[in-house]
Each structure stands twice: as C-alpha cells, then as structure tokens.
N, C-alpha and C positions, 0 to 999 in steps of 0.2 A: 820254444815261445816268449821269454821273457825278454828275451833278444829284439823280438819281432815287436813288441809290445811297448819296449821301449823307443825305438826307431818309429813308430808310427805317433807316439807322442811327442818327440824330437821334431818331426814334420809337422804337425799342428801349433806347436809353440813357433816354431818359424814363422808360419804363413800369420799368426795372430800379431807375432813382432812386426813384420812385413807391412801389415795393415796399418798398424799403430802410426808406424814411422812414416809412411809412403807422402810421398811429395806429390802435392796437388797438383791436375794435371790442366786445370782450369787456365787462363789467362788472369783472372782477379786473383790477387793473393786472398786468403784465409785470413779472416778474424783471429783476433788474438783467444779470445776461447775457444774458437776451432783448430788452433794450433798448438795449443797449451794448457786446455780446458782438462776439465776430470776426465783420467784414465789416459792423458798424456803425458810422455816421458817430461820431467822437469828440466825446464833449460839452465844451463851453467850460467854463471854470473855474465860472463863474456861472449853470449850467444846473442844472434840478433833474430829478430823474426820482421817478414814484412805485414805490413798492416794496410788494412783500406783506408782510404780517406775518411773525413768523418763524412756524417749523412748529406750536409750541405753549409757551403759557405754563403749563401744568399745572402745579401745585405738584407736585414729587417727593420733597422730605422728609417725613418721616414726623410731625413734630412742627407744634403751632398757634404756630406764630412767625412775625416779620416782622423785615425789618432797617428802620430807623429812621434817618433824616438831618433835623434842623434844618438850614435853609439858607435862606440870601437868593438872588433871582433873578441879582444880580451875579457869585454865586460858581459860574454854572453848568460852566464848564469844571472849575474843580477838586473839583466833584460829580460829573462824568463822569468825571476822571479815578481818583476813589475807588471808585466803582462798576465801571468797569472792572478794576480790580486786584483787587476782591474777588470780581467775577462770573470771570474768570480763574483764581482761587486756590481759590474757594470753591462759588459760585452758582451755575455753570453745570450743576453736578451736582445740584443740590436744586431751583431756582427758586422758592425762597423769595421771598413778594412786597416789594416796597419800599415804604416810606409815607415821604413827604416832608412837614415840619410847615413852616409860613411865616406869621410874623403880618401879614404883606399878601399877597393872591391872587397866585400861581404866573403868570408869563407862558406865551405858546402855546407859545415856542420852549424854555422850560424844560421843560414837559410832552411836548412832542413828543420833546425829544433826551433825555430821562431814560427815557421809554419805548422808544424805538429801544435804549439801552444796556440795559435788565434783560433779564433771561430768563424772569422771572417778571412777575407784575400788578402794576402801580404807579399808587400812590395819591397825590394832591396835597391836603395838607389844610389849611384855613386856623383858625390859634390864634385861639379867642376872645379881643376884647380886653382880657374880664376876665379871661382866665388869663394873659395877657401885662403889661399894665399894673400900675404898683404897686396893692397892694391899698388900700382906702378909709382903713385907719388910719395911713398911711403920711403923713408931713408933707411936702409939696411943698416948700416953703421950706427946709427942714430937708436934704432930699434934695439940693434944686439946689445950696446953700451946701457941702455935701460934694464936688458934682462939681466945683465950681470949686477948691474945696483940697485934690483928689489928684492932684495933677500928679506925683507921686513916687510913687503905686501904679499899678502894672501894671494898665491897662484903666480905671484907677480916675476917668478922666473922661469914662467912655463909658454912657449912661441905658441902651444896648439891651445891654450888656454886664450888668448889675446885672439887667435886666430879664430875658437868657437864662437867668443863673443859678440865679434864682428860678422859673423857668418850669420847666429843666431839674431843679433839686430836687424841685418839687411836684407840677407839674403837666403832665410829659410824658405820663404814664402813665396818664393819666385822659383823655388827647383819646380823642373819640367811637371814631374807627377803632379806635386802639391796645386799646380796651374789648374788640375781638373775640379780640384775644390774649393768651395765655400766657407768652410768650417772647420776648424782643427782642433784638439786635444792633445795639450803637449805634455808627454810621460818621459820621464828620467830613469835611467837605469838602477836600482836597488829602491825605488820606492813603494809605501804600502798605504793602501786604499781600505779605512776601519769602518766605512758603515756601508748599507747596501744603496745603491741608484734606484728608489723606487719612480723614476723616472728620466725621458731623456733631457740632458742638460741642453743638447744642440737644440731640441725643438722649444726648450722653456728661451732661451735667448733670443732664436727667433719671433718668438710670437709674443714676446713682451716688448720688441724692439731694442734690445741689448746687443752689444758688438764685443763685449769682452766680460769675461768673468775671473776671480780670483778666490785663493781662500787665506792668504796670509800677508800681511803688510809690515815689513819690516826696515832696520835703518841699514846703509849702506856704510861699508867702511870706507871712511872719507880717504885714506890715504890711496885709495886705488881708483880716486877722479879727482885727483887736485885742482883740474883745469876745465872738469864738465859743465858747471856752473855759468862760471864766465863766461863759457862757450854758446853755451845754451841763451843767456842775456843777448849776446850778440845776434843770435840768431830770431830772437823775439823782434830787437829793434829794427833787424832788415825786413822780416816778413812778419809785419804783425798781422796783414791779412791772412794770414794763415791759423790764427789763433781764433778757435772757437770761440762764440760768448758765450755759451753756458758752462766756461771751460772748470777746472777744478785745480787752477793754478794756488787757490790759499791753501789747500790741502799739502802742498810741499813748499810751501813759505811761511808758516804760521809757528810761533813756538811756544806757546801758553801751554804753563805746566798742570792748570787742573785737570785737564783732560788725562794725565798720567800721576794722578794721585801726588802733586806737586813736587815728584822727584823732577829734577833736570835732566833737561833733554840730553842725546848725545851732544856734543860742542861739535859746533860746525865752523868754519872761517866764512861760509858765506851764507847769501839769505836764503838757502837751501837748507832746509832741515834734514836731509838725508832719506826721508821717509820714501818707501816704496813697494810696490808689487811684486811678490818673490815669483819672479817668472817660471819657476820649476815645472808649476802647475798654471797651467792658463788653457783657459777652455775660450775660443772665439773666432770672430769672423777675419778670415784672410784677408778679405779685400780692402779692410781698414788699412793694413801693412802696406797692399800695394796701390793707394792712394797716392794723390798727387802730393799732398801737405806731408804726408808723413816720409815719403821718398826722398822730399826736398830736405825735412828736416833732418833725415838720416845719411844724405850725402854731404849735409853742411858740417854734421860732425866728423865722418868720416875721413875728408879731407883736410879737417884741423890734425887729426893723426893721434887723438888723444887714445883711440882704440890699442895703438903700438907702441906709442913712445910712453903713455901711461898701461894702465891696467882695468878699461874701462869696462865695467857687467854689463851685459843685454839687459838685466832687471831694471836698474834706475835707466837707460836708454827708452826700453819700451814703456814704462809706467811714465816719466816725463813728457813721454811722445804722446799716452793715452791723457793725460793730464791738462797740457797744452792745448793739443788738437783736435780732442774727442769732448760728446756732448757729457757731461759729469753724470747725466741721469741715465746715460747708456752703460755704463760700467757696474758691474753687478758682484757683489759680495756671496759666494756661494756658502753661506754660514750653515748647511746643512751638510755638506761632505766633509767625511773625517778622511785625515791626508796625513802622511809622515815622511818627512824629507829629515833625514839627519841633517842637524838639531833638534830643528822644530816639529812642533805637531799641532795639527789644524782639527778640532772635534766640535762640535754641535754643545752647546752647556745645558741646554736641557734634558732633563731625566726620560721625561715620555719621549721626545726626539729622537733620543739614543735609543730606547727601546723601539721606538717603530720601525727604525733603521738597522737594526740590529750589529749598533757599532760596538766595538772592540777600542776604547780609548785609551790604548797602551802600547806603546812601545821601548823599545830597549837599544841603549847604546851603550859601548864599552861598560856592558854590567849593569848599567844605571837603568832602572826601571822609570818611565818616563810617562806621567795621567794626565799632567796639568796641559792643556792647551796652549799656546804660546799667546791668542789672542789676549788672554787675562793676565798676562804680564805686564808692568808696569810700562816697559820699552815696548810696546806695541804701538803700531801705528794707525791700526785699527776704529780706536774712536775718534781720533783726528779724521778719519775718512767718513765715519758717520756725521762728525760736525760739517765737513767742508765739501764732502763728496756726493754721493747719492741717498745718504740718511742711512738708518737701519730700520729694518721689517724685521715685526714681531710674528712669532708664529701663529698668532689669530688672524696676521693679513695675508697668510702664503696657504696656497691649496698645496698638502706636501700627499695628496692623495692622487697626483694626475696620472 
C-alpha cells in the first residue's frame, strides 16, 4: 500500500508541475505576470519571455510632431537612458513618435529595445549616403590633411563628426520620414531631463507663434570655426534681402562685459562673440530649416568647405541662421525645463518652480556633483540673449498650469 500511495502522489505532483510549466496554446503571448507571477517558476538570469505589446501606442499629443535622435548602434544603452528620462518626464503623457537616424542599418537589438522603451510609435531610418558623406565639391585630399593636422581641435580628427555636423546643419530635416512632420524635439544619447513637463512644448510654441526653443546658450570653441564668421559676412553682403528685419544679429556681435559681471568674454578674432544656442537640445519647427532663406544660407556655407576643411559645429550654424533669418521674437528660451548634457546643466532657478515641476537639479560627471545651472555662470550667453534677443519672461508672466 505504501508504494501505491507514493506512486499516486508522484503522478499528482507530475501533473501539477506540467500545469505550472505548460506552454500557452493561444497565439497571443502571456503577459509577464501570467508567465512569471506568483506560483510560477523563477526565471534564470539568461531566460527570455514573450511580452504583449503595451496597451496602446496611439499618439495623444495634438501636434504633428516627433522626437528625433541621431544615434549609433553602439550607443544603445545611452539612447535608452535618454528615452527613459524623456518618457518619464514628458512623453508618457503624449505618446509622440520617435524617429531614430543612423548612417548604417540599425541592429535588431537596437530596434527591439527602443520600441519597448517608447510609449509611441518608433521608426528607424537609414540616412542616404549622399546626405551623410562629404559633397562632391569637397577635396578629399585637403579634408584628410586637415583631419591629420587637427589634433588640437576638439573632435577635430574625427571624419564622422564632421559628417554629423554637416548632416545636422543641412539634412536631418529633409529625411524622408521627417518630411511627414512640422515639429521636432531633438534628443541626444545619454542626456537627462530633470523636471516634469506639465504642458506640451510643441503646443506652446505653435500657440505663441514661436519657431524654436532652447535651454542653454554658451560660447563656441573658436579654433573649430576660424573662417565661419568671415564666410557669414560674405553671405550677408550677397543676400541682404534674406536677413529678417527683426533679427537678433546684435546678440552674436556685441561684447560689453556688464552682462557677465565685468568679466572679459572669450576672446574672438572677429566681430562674432561666439555665442550660440546649444543645439543638442532643440524643440522647433522643421519648416524653418526647409525654408528658402535657410537652405540658401546652408548651401552657401557648405560650398565654402568649412564643415570639412575645418570642424564647424551644427550649433553655431543653427544659431547664426536663426539670429540672421528669423524674427527674434519667435525664438523662445525654455527656462522652466531641466536638462543635463555633460558638462552643462540647465534648471529653473526658482525654488517654487522646481518644487511644482518636481525638479532634481543635480547631475554627476566624473565623480563630481553638479548642482549649479550653467545659466548663472559668468560665461553664459543667456543674459545677452535677454538683452538683444526676445527678452526675459518671469514666472508671473507665464502660465505654468497649461
């Protein structure tokens, strides 16, 4: 009898085990909780399960807008970190689509992981070679010679960096997928968003008639752009009709030190004071970049060769284009957005605003804790923008409960 009892008990536990570990028969995969929830076997660290897609990727935001990132496959973890930060602080409430751009095909792992991180649709676009590589009028021998001789220039020895700056300056907004949108939010790998977005910045820009928004204004490294300003001056003399009558040229050509606690500004060998909007954060209207005025400006600069024979960055190119060709009243400083891209941090200075928007104005770089926004630095160009650009908005003038 004892052996019979043991046999029956063994059969009982066998069928219990089969029930708990049975493979689902429905076509749709079980959810995580159904597969590995209470009472289910614990997964090994190298195990995989199939997940159902999130409940909905339907866009909730009202604007014809997208979030765009130029990124390489090897930057997947940095891309996911930026996505997580922006999704948590903003996009989980709006489900705007993401567009990823790369000059080589994305790996399946990159595609799968970024789709899982996004709350909206995700598109992975391959940049055409003609949009990425140097134009045919660039002398390859001269380019390679400059790459070798630019060891003292930040990123000066990188051919891909020059391609990237040229692409961001004149081609990102002409990519086939981006042609479907009017607005974009530029995101870089490995950045942090430090405050909640309690409103839709796309809607804010549209409703207020703005075309571009930035968070930080800094100085460019002059040795990256030795002939940029002389080339811009030639452009202005040849195309004076393209300059907007309410432009912000004074913002990039004035030098009084009273705006910087009487500290001398970064030395410049030209009348350009090197101030620019830091373009790794941009929220703007794609149609400005597609305009005849901006394309004429970009093509003029591109044909001069400075992107490839020197190391012109897209930040001063974008900024100077805006300062010359746009109405300065349509350029907006987002002083309520917290943002960190090493080594600079932007964050609201108002304690009340930080509390309301749940800001954590702290970042770490190389073991050093950063808590002071760059905007309050004596070398910031922001105060100059307040004087010569679109002015300064104070908390009492802005509805932060939109």
